[in-house]
N, C-alpha and C positions, 0 to 999 in steps of 0.2 A: 264598172267594178265586176271583175270576173270571179273574185274570191268569195267562197261561200263559208259562212260561219255556222258552227254548231255549238249550241250552249247546253250545258247539263247543269241543272239546278242542284246544288249541293245541300242547301239548307234553307229553311224559311226564315226570312228576316223578321225578328220580333221587335227590335227597337227601331229608332229612326235611322234612315240611311244617311250616309255622309254625302255632302254636296259634291257634285261632279267637279266643280271648279276647284275645291280643296284637293281632290284626288289628282287633278291635272297639274296643279302646282307641286304637290308632293312628288309626283312622278317626273317632274321637270319638263313637262310637255309645253307648259306656258308659264309666264311670270304673273305675279300679282297685278302689276300694272296693265298687262295685256288683258287679264281677266276683267279688271275694272272697266277698260275701254269697251270690251265686247258686251259686258253686262249693260252698259249705258246704251249701246247700239241695240241690244235686245229689247229694250223698252219701246223702241220705235218700230221694231219688226214684230208685228202682231202674230201671236201664236207660233213663234219660232223658238224651238228649244235650243239651249246653249250648244249642245253637241252638233246639231244641224247647222247652226250659224257658224261655228268654228270650222266645220268641214266646207261649207259654202264659201267662206273667206280664204280657204286654202291654208289655214293654220294647222289643222289636224287632218291626218289621213283617216280613211275609214278604219284601218287596222288600229291606229292609235286610239280612236274613239271607242272601238269595241273593247280594247284592253282596259281602258278606264271605266267603261260602263260595267264590265264584268266585275271589276273591283267594287264598284258601287252596289251592285246587286248581289254580291257574294255568289257568283257563278263562275264556272270555268269555261273559257271559250277556246275552241280548237279550230284551226283553219283546216278545211277539207280540200284545199286547192291542190295538195300534193297526194291525195289519196287516190 
C-alpha cells in the first residue's frame, strides 16, 4: 500500500459512535448478509477487527476502509498520494 492518508480531526465525538458495519452497508460497500457472515467469522478470529478482516478477505480496499472509518470517527481523510 503506497498511498498515505492524512486525517484531520474536525470535532470530538460526544455520543456513541455508529457501528462500522452500519456505515459500510449504508455506503453500499457490503450487504447485510455479508456483514453477518464476516461477523460470524470474526468470532473465531481472535483480536481481529472488522475492518482488518474485511481487507484481509479482499472485500474492502484500504481506501474504502479509510473512507468508512473517517465517517465513523467524524474526521476528514485526504489522500496524499498525489501531493
